[in-house]
C-alpha positions in Angstrom: -14.3 -2.4 9.1 -13.7 -3.0 12.7 -11.0 -0.8 14.1 -9.4 -1.0 17.7 -11.2 2.1 18.9 -14.6 0.5 18.0 -14.2 -2.6 20.0 -15.3 -2.9 23.6 -12.7 -5.4 24.8 -12.6 -7.1 28.3 -9.3 -8.4 29.2 -8.9 -11.5 31.4 -6.0 -11.9 33.5 -4.5 -14.6 35.7 -3.5 -14.3 39.5 -0.3 -12.5 38.5 -2.1 -9.8 36.5 -0.9 -11.4 33.1 -3.4 -10.8 30.2 -4.6 -14.3 29.3 -7.6 -13.8 27.2 -9.9 -11.2 25.9 -13.7 -11.0 25.6 -15.5 -8.9 23.0 -19.0 -8.3 22.6 -21.0 -10.8 20.2 -21.9 -8.3 17.6 -18.3 -7.2 17.3 -17.3 -11.0 17.0 -20.0 -11.6 14.1 -18.6 -8.5 12.4 -15.2 -9.8 12.8 -15.9 -13.0 11.4 -17.9 -11.7 8.2 -14.9 -9.4 7.5 -12.6 -12.2 8.0 -14.4 -14.3 5.3 -14.4 -11.6 2.9 -10.8 -11.0 3.3 -10.2 -14.9 2.8 -12.3 -14.9 -0.3 -10.4 -12.1 -1.7 -6.8 -13.8 -0.8 -8.3 -16.9 -2.5 -8.8 -14.9 -5.8 -5.6 -13.1 -5.7 -3.8 -16.6 -5.1 -5.6 -18.0 -8.2 -4.5 -14.9 -10.3 -1.0 -15.5 -9.0 -1.0 -19.0 -10.1 -2.3 -18.4 -13.3 0.2 -15.6 -14.1 3.0 -18.3 -13.2 1.5 -20.6 -15.4 1.5 -18.1 -18.2 5.2 -17.3 -17.6 6.1 -21.1 -17.8 4.2 -21.6 -20.9 5.8 -18.6 -22.6 9.3 -19.8 -21.5 8.5 -23.3 -22.9 7.1 -21.5 -26.1 3.7 -23.2 -25.3 0.7 -21.9 -27.1 -1.7 -20.3 -24.6 -5.4 -20.3 -24.6 -6.8 -17.0 -25.3 -9.5 -15.4 -23.0 -12.2 -16.0 -25.3 -11.5 -19.6 -25.7 -11.4 -20.0 -21.9 -14.7 -18.1 -21.7 -16.3 -20.3 -24.3 -15.5 -23.3 -22.3 -17.3 -22.0 -19.6 
């Protein structure tokens, strides 16, 4: 995991001294991208679980028969 103290940041400033951009070493950027993709995949899984739980909640409110886990897995 990348932490602030691990990054070798180079700040780019305008004529007034305001920071307008930052440069990081390519290896840090590649590691950041890899970690970002892993986090994005985890969030997609969690969003899917959240959606499934909402569907179960709605089905229960309507007294609909729910598919069992075994039935679901047998479809795959």
